[in-house]
C-alpha positions as CSV (number, residue, x, y, z in Angstrom):
1,M,-22.0,-5.8,2.5
2,P,-21.5,-3.6,-0.5
3,S,-18.1,-4.3,-2.1
4,R,-15.5,-1.8,-1.4
5,G,-13.3,0.0,-3.9
6,E,-10.0,1.6,-3.1
7,Y,-9.7,4.9,-1.2
8,A,-7.5,7.5,-2.8
9,L,-5.6,9.9,-0.6
10,A,-5.3,13.2,-2.3
11,G,-2.0,14.8,-3.1
12,A,-0.9,17.8,-5.1
13,L,1.0,16.8,-8.2
14,S,0.3,19.7,-10.4
15,N,2.7,19.7,-13.2
16,P,2.4,18.9,-16.9
17,S,2.2,15.2,-16.3
18,F,-0.2,15.2,-13.4
19,Q,-3.5,16.7,-12.6
20,P,-3.6,19.4,-9.8
21,D,-5.5,17.2,-7.4
22,A,-4.0,13.9,-8.4
23,I,-4.1,11.0,-6.0
24,L,-0.9,9.9,-4.3
25,A,-1.4,7.1,-1.9
26,S,-4.2,4.8,-1.1
27,G,-6.5,3.3,1.3
28,S,-10.1,2.5,0.3
29,K,-13.7,3.6,0.4
30,P,-17.0,2.6,-1.1
31,L,-16.6,2.5,-4.8
32,R,-19.6,4.7,-5.4
33,E,-17.9,7.6,-3.5
34,T,-15.3,9.8,-5.1
35,R,-14.6,12.3,-2.3
36,P,-10.8,12.5,-1.7
37,M,-9.4,12.0,1.7
38,P,-7.3,14.7,3.5
39,R,-3.9,15.5,2.0
40,I,-1.7,13.2,4.0
41,T,1.3,13.8,1.8
42,A,2.1,17.3,2.8
43,A,0.8,16.9,6.3
44,L,2.9,13.8,6.9
45,A,6.0,15.4,5.6
46,A,5.4,18.5,7.7
47,L,4.8,16.5,10.9
48,F,7.7,14.2,10.3
49,F,10.3,16.7,9.3
50,L,9.3,20.3,9.7
51,L,8.6,20.3,13.4
52,P,11.7,21.1,15.5
53,L,11.6,18.0,17.8
54,P,13.5,17.9,21.0
55,A,15.9,15.2,22.1
56,R,14.8,11.7,23.0
57,A,12.3,11.5,25.8
58,Q,13.9,8.8,27.9
59,D,10.8,8.1,30.0
60,S,8.6,7.5,27.0
61,T,8.2,4.1,25.4
62,L,6.6,3.1,22.1
63,A,3.9,1.2,24.1
64,D,3.0,4.4,26.0
65,L,2.9,6.5,22.8
66,L,0.7,3.9,21.1
67,S,-1.7,3.5,24.0
68,D,-2.1,7.3,24.2
69,A,-2.6,7.6,20.4
70,R,-5.2,4.8,20.2
71,E,-7.2,6.1,23.2
72,E,-7.2,9.6,21.9
73,A,-8.3,8.5,18.4
74,G,-10.9,6.0,19.8
75,L,-9.5,3.2,17.6
76,I,-10.3,-0.5,18.3
77,G,-6.7,-1.7,18.1
78,M,-3.4,-0.4,16.9
79,G,0.2,-1.4,16.4
80,A,3.5,0.3,15.8
81,A,7.0,-0.8,15.1
82,V,10.4,0.9,14.5
83,M,13.5,-0.6,12.8
84,V,16.9,1.2,12.8
85,E,19.9,0.0,10.9
86,G,18.2,-3.4,10.3
87,E,17.3,-4.0,14.0
88,I,13.8,-3.8,15.5
89,V,14.2,-1.3,18.3
90,A,10.6,-1.2,19.3
91,L,7.3,-3.0,18.6
92,A,4.0,-2.6,20.4
93,V,0.3,-3.3,20.1
94,D,-2.6,-2.0,22.0
95,G,-6.3,-2.7,22.0
96,E,-8.7,-5.4,21.0
97,R,-8.6,-8.0,18.2
98,I,-12.5,-7.9,18.0
99,K,-14.5,-5.1,19.6
100,G,-16.3,-6.3,22.7
101,K,-14.8,-9.8,22.7
102,G,-12.1,-9.1,25.3
103,G,-9.2,-10.7,23.3
104,M,-6.2,-8.4,23.2
105,L,-3.9,-7.9,20.2
106,S,-0.6,-9.9,20.0
107,R,2.7,-8.7,18.7
108,D,2.6,-11.6,16.2
109,D,-0.8,-10.8,14.7
110,A,-1.1,-10.1,11.0
111,W,-2.5,-6.9,9.6
112,H,-4.3,-6.1,6.3
113,L,-2.0,-3.7,4.4
114,G,-4.3,-2.4,1.6
115,S,-2.4,-0.5,-1.0
116,I,1.0,-1.0,0.5
117,T,0.6,-4.1,-1.7
118,K,1.2,-1.9,-4.7
119,S,4.9,-1.5,-3.8
120,M,5.1,-5.3,-3.6
121,T,3.6,-5.7,-7.1
122,G,6.2,-3.2,-8.4
123,T,8.9,-5.2,-6.7
124,L,7.7,-8.5,-8.2
125,I,7.6,-6.9,-11.7
126,A,11.2,-5.7,-11.1
127,T,12.4,-9.3,-10.4
128,M,10.9,-10.4,-13.7
129,V,12.5,-7.5,-15.5
130,E,15.9,-8.5,-14.1
131,D,15.6,-12.1,-15.2
132,G,14.4,-11.1,-18.7
133,T,10.8,-12.4,-18.3
134,L,9.4,-8.9,-18.7
135,S,10.5,-5.3,-19.4
136,F,9.1,-2.2,-17.9
137,E,8.4,-1.2,-21.5
138,T,6.4,-4.5,-22.1
139,T,3.0,-3.4,-23.4
140,I,-0.5,-4.7,-22.9
141,G,-0.4,-5.5,-26.7
142,D,2.7,-7.6,-26.2
143,I,0.9,-9.8,-23.6
144,Y,-2.8,-9.8,-24.8
145,G,-2.5,-9.1,-28.5
146,D,-5.8,-8.6,-30.3
147,A,-7.8,-9.3,-27.1
148,A,-7.0,-5.7,-26.2
149,D,-8.6,-2.7,-27.8
150,E,-6.2,-0.8,-29.9
151,S,-6.2,2.1,-27.5
152,W,-4.8,-0.2,-24.7
153,R,-2.1,-2.0,-26.7
154,G,0.6,0.6,-26.4
155,V,0.2,1.0,-22.6
156,T,3.4,-0.1,-20.8
157,L,4.1,-1.8,-17.5
158,S,5.9,1.4,-16.4
159,Q,2.8,3.4,-17.0
160,L,0.6,1.0,-15.2
161,L,2.9,1.0,-12.1
162,T,3.1,4.8,-12.0
163,H,-0.6,5.5,-12.5
164,T,0.0,7.2,-15.9
165,S,-1.6,4.5,-18.1
166,G,-5.0,6.1,-18.6
167,A,-6.7,3.2,-16.8
168,P,-9.7,4.0,-14.6
169,G,-9.4,4.2,-10.9
170,N,-11.5,1.1,-10.2
171,F,-13.4,-1.7,-11.7
172,S,-17.2,-1.5,-12.1
173,L,-19.4,-2.1,-9.0
174,I,-20.7,-5.3,-10.6
175,D,-17.1,-6.6,-11.0
176,M,-16.3,-5.5,-7.4
177,L,-19.3,-7.6,-6.1
178,S,-17.8,-10.8,-7.5
179,D,-17.6,-13.7,-5.2
180,N,-14.0,-15.0,-4.6
181,P,-13.0,-18.4,-6.1
182,E,-11.8,-20.9,-3.6
183,T,-8.3,-21.5,-5.1
184,R,-5.5,-19.3,-6.2
185,T,-5.8,-20.7,-9.7
186,G,-9.5,-19.8,-9.7
187,I,-8.7,-16.3,-8.5
188,S,-6.1,-15.9,-11.3
189,R,-8.6,-17.0,-13.9
190,Q,-11.1,-14.5,-12.6
191,R,-8.4,-11.8,-12.6
192,Q,-7.6,-12.6,-16.2
193,A,-11.3,-12.5,-17.2
194,K,-11.8,-9.1,-15.4
195,V,-8.7,-7.7,-17.0
196,E,-9.6,-8.9,-20.5
197,K,-13.1,-7.5,-20.1
198,M,-11.6,-4.1,-19.1
199,I,-9.0,-3.9,-21.9
200,S,-11.5,-5.0,-24.6
201,A,-13.2,-1.7,-24.3
202,P,-11.6,1.6,-25.3
203,L,-9.1,3.1,-22.8
204,P,-11.1,5.7,-20.8
205,G,-8.2,8.0,-19.9
206,K,-5.2,9.6,-21.5
207,S,-1.8,7.9,-21.2
208,G,0.8,10.0,-19.6
209,E,-1.7,11.8,-17.2
210,F,-1.7,10.8,-13.5
211,L,-4.8,9.0,-12.2
212,Y,-4.5,6.7,-9.2
213,S,-5.6,3.4,-10.4
214,N,-6.3,0.0,-8.8
215,V,-7.2,-1.2,-12.2
216,G,-3.7,-0.4,-13.5
217,F,-1.9,-2.4,-10.8
218,T,-4.4,-5.3,-11.3
219,I,-3.5,-5.4,-15.0
220,A,0.2,-5.3,-14.2
221,G,-0.3,-8.3,-11.9
222,A,-2.2,-10.1,-14.6
223,M,0.5,-9.4,-17.1
224,A,3.0,-11.0,-14.8
225,E,0.8,-14.1,-14.5
226,K,0.7,-14.4,-18.3
227,A,4.4,-13.9,-18.7
228,A,5.0,-16.7,-16.0
229,D,2.9,-19.3,-17.9
230,G,-0.2,-18.7,-15.8
231,T,1.4,-18.8,-12.3
232,P,-1.0,-16.9,-10.0
233,W,0.2,-13.5,-8.8
234,E,-0.1,-14.6,-5.2
235,E,2.4,-17.4,-5.8
236,L,4.7,-15.3,-7.8
237,L,4.8,-12.7,-5.0
238,S,5.4,-15.3,-2.4
239,E,8.2,-17.1,-4.3
240,R,10.0,-14.1,-5.9
241,V,9.7,-11.4,-3.2
242,F,9.0,-12.9,0.2
243,T,10.6,-16.4,0.2
244,P,14.0,-14.8,-0.4
245,L,13.4,-12.6,2.6
246,G,12.3,-15.5,4.8
247,I,8.8,-14.1,5.1
248,E,5.5,-15.9,4.7
249,I,2.9,-13.5,3.3
250,S,-0.9,-14.0,3.4
251,F,-3.7,-12.4,1.4
252,G,-7.0,-10.9,2.5
253,P,-8.1,-10.3,6.1
254,P,-6.2,-12.4,8.7
255,T,-8.1,-15.6,9.5
256,G,-8.0,-18.1,12.4
257,E,-9.6,-18.5,15.7
258,A,-7.5,-15.8,17.4
259,A,-7.0,-13.5,14.4
260,P,-7.9,-9.8,14.7
261,W,-10.9,-8.6,12.6
262,G,-11.3,-5.3,10.8
263,H,-13.9,-2.9,11.9
264,A,-16.3,-0.7,9.9
265,K,-17.5,2.7,11.1
266,G,-21.2,3.3,10.7
267,I,-24.0,5.5,12.0
268,F,-24.5,3.2,14.9
269,G,-20.8,2.9,15.9
270,K,-18.1,0.5,14.9
271,S,-18.8,-3.1,14.0
272,P,-16.4,-6.0,13.5
273,R,-16.2,-7.6,10.0
274,N,-16.0,-11.4,10.0
275,P,-13.3,-12.4,7.5
276,A,-15.4,-15.4,6.6
277,A,-18.0,-13.0,5.1
278,R,-17.4,-10.2,2.6
279,A,-14.8,-8.3,4.6
280,D,-12.3,-7.2,1.8
281,N,-12.1,-6.1,-1.7
282,P,-12.5,-9.0,-4.2
283,A,-9.4,-11.2,-4.4
284,F,-8.9,-10.6,-8.1
285,I,-7.6,-7.0,-7.4
286,G,-4.9,-8.5,-5.2
287,P,-2.0,-6.8,-7.0
288,A,-3.6,-3.5,-6.0
289,G,-4.2,-4.2,-2.3
290,T,-4.9,-7.5,-0.5
291,A,-1.5,-8.4,1.2
292,A,-1.3,-9.0,5.0
293,L,1.7,-9.3,7.3
294,P,2.7,-9.1,11.0
295,L,4.4,-5.9,12.0
296,A,7.9,-7.4,12.3
297,D,7.7,-8.8,8.7
298,L,6.4,-5.5,7.4
299,L,9.5,-3.9,8.8
300,R,11.7,-6.5,7.2
301,Y,10.1,-5.9,3.9
302,G,10.6,-2.1,4.3
303,Q,14.2,-2.8,5.3
304,A,14.8,-4.8,2.1
305,H,13.9,-1.6,0.1
306,L,15.7,0.7,2.5
307,S,19.0,-1.3,2.4
308,Q,18.6,-2.3,-1.2
309,D,18.9,-6.0,-0.3
310,P,20.6,-7.9,-3.1
311,A,18.6,-11.0,-2.2
312,L,15.8,-9.4,-4.3
313,L,17.1,-6.8,-6.7
314,S,20.1,-4.9,-8.0
315,R,20.7,-1.4,-6.6
316,A,19.7,0.0,-10.0
317,S,16.3,-1.7,-9.8
318,Y,15.6,-0.3,-6.3
319,D,16.6,3.2,-7.5
320,L,14.1,2.9,-10.3
321,L,11.3,1.7,-8.1
322,H,11.8,4.6,-5.8
323,T,12.2,7.3,-8.5
324,P,9.0,9.0,-9.8
325,P,8.9,9.7,-13.5
326,S,7.6,13.1,-12.7
327,R,7.3,15.3,-9.6
328,N,5.4,18.3,-8.4
329,E,7.6,21.3,-9.1
330,E,6.8,23.0,-5.9
331,T,6.6,20.2,-3.4
332,G,8.9,17.6,-5.0
333,F,6.3,14.9,-4.3
334,G,6.0,12.1,-6.9
335,Y,4.6,8.7,-7.3
336,A,7.1,6.0,-8.2
337,Y,6.5,2.3,-8.8
338,G,4.3,1.6,-5.8
339,W,5.9,4.2,-3.6
340,V,5.3,7.9,-2.8
341,S,8.6,9.8,-2.8
342,D,9.6,13.1,-1.3
343,P,13.3,13.7,-2.0
344,S,13.4,17.0,-0.1
345,G,12.4,15.6,3.3
346,G,9.6,18.2,3.5
347,G,12.2,21.1,3.0
348,Y,13.9,20.3,6.3
349,G,17.1,18.9,4.8
350,A,16.7,15.5,6.3
351,G,16.8,13.6,3.0
352,P,14.0,11.7,1.4
353,I,11.1,9.9,2.8
354,I,9.5,7.0,0.8
355,W,6.2,5.7,1.9
356,H,2.8,4.2,1.1
357,N,-0.4,3.5,3.0
358,G,-3.5,1.5,2.4
359,S,-7.0,0.6,3.6
360,N,-10.0,-1.5,2.6
361,T,-12.1,0.7,5.0
362,Y,-11.8,-1.9,7.7
363,W,-8.1,-1.6,8.3
364,Y,-5.5,1.1,7.8
365,A,-1.7,0.8,7.5
366,L,1.3,3.1,6.8
367,L,4.9,2.2,6.0
368,I,7.6,4.9,6.0
369,L,11.2,4.6,4.9
370,V,13.6,7.2,6.2
371,P,16.8,6.6,4.3
372,D,19.1,9.2,5.9
373,E,18.2,7.9,9.4
374,R,18.4,4.2,8.1
375,A,14.9,3.7,9.7
376,V,11.6,2.1,8.9
377,I,8.4,2.9,10.7
378,A,5.2,0.8,10.4
379,L,1.8,1.8,11.8
380,V,-1.3,-0.3,11.6
381,T,-4.9,-0.5,12.9
382,N,-7.8,-2.9,12.6
383,D,-10.2,0.1,12.6
384,G,-11.6,1.6,9.4
385,D,-12.3,5.0,11.1
386,L,-10.0,6.8,8.7
387,E,-11.2,10.2,9.8
388,N,-9.5,9.6,13.2
389,A,-6.9,7.0,12.2
390,E,-5.1,9.1,9.6
391,P,-4.4,12.1,11.9
392,A,-3.5,9.7,14.7
393,F,-0.9,8.1,12.5
394,Q,0.5,11.4,11.5
395,K,0.9,12.5,15.1
396,L,2.3,9.2,16.2
397,A,4.9,9.2,13.4
398,A,6.1,12.6,14.6
399,R,6.3,11.4,18.2
400,I,8.3,8.3,17.1
401,A,10.7,10.5,15.2
402,Q,11.2,12.6,18.3
403,D,11.6,9.9,20.9
404,F,13.7,7.6,18.7
405,D,16.1,10.3,17.5
406,L,15.0,10.0,13.8
407,T,15.4,13.7,13.1
408,P,18.5,15.7,12.3
């Protein structure tokens, strides 16, 4: 299987700091393709907040909504969950773990989250800033010294985490075809080698301009490893972010005899991707998008950000992570530290939505925080048919908002 680079969902961040068609949130697509996906940012905001939604439909359940959405979109499997004020009020799954095998999805199954991982890397860096290990103004030169080309040395962690570093969108196809080492230490060594190769050449872009970059988040994760005396990013994320929340995180496609598989869409239909084969981006780009969680734990992670849980960070750090350094003057959209932010609530006066999505082309996931309604919504599928999955998620999010009274 050709290695897969990250998708880039197009947004509209046209202001002095961003390009007109700059990328906001991610999934993934083959590295050789550059066609942007549909503009989920404005569409999601419109569906979620601009539609005048009626009162709760008492006879509708999340399971019913999910089943209808999956069947209409023709997806292999799908899951959805809603948390309000820290309590899971609904969680449902529908469809198969592996196409044609007959095994049905379980509420406890893990799901590949793609670039939702970026918000986790930003959170990890913030914990290291709070304890003095790093600063958001720590530069590549501070960590890598003369190993970095002079053009890279002034690039800061803040720029890497907000896609304004000048780093390219993805690593080369040759790098993306790398085989995964068997251990986390081996993955970390490979990550450092790929990063050092990247930063030894001149910076290809211009610092301060927005370009959605998996490379930038990978470099940020590698810098965290260096600052932590070589502890792999995977271990740092587990220990610093998820252990305090009582969550066990995994990386790459879920594995195990009963685990769901991702599915690829091809000219002859959809085919399951065995996680034992090449079924994900290479592990070294983990900080940009390889995390996996069950739905309930994904909600809990979102709730930690929504409630600004002091078990992880101070209120000031959460505020920084959710605040873009620049916004589109017309729409208000902006990319923060691993989160997409819309403070206007789509112009409906409902307050902000904060979200991210992700895909490795075999899975797709979306996490939405609705601060004014104290709600978290998580949607997932093990189907890489993004042409149908993305609009299905938009429509389902709107129905959830309606049926669970998450609108003004």
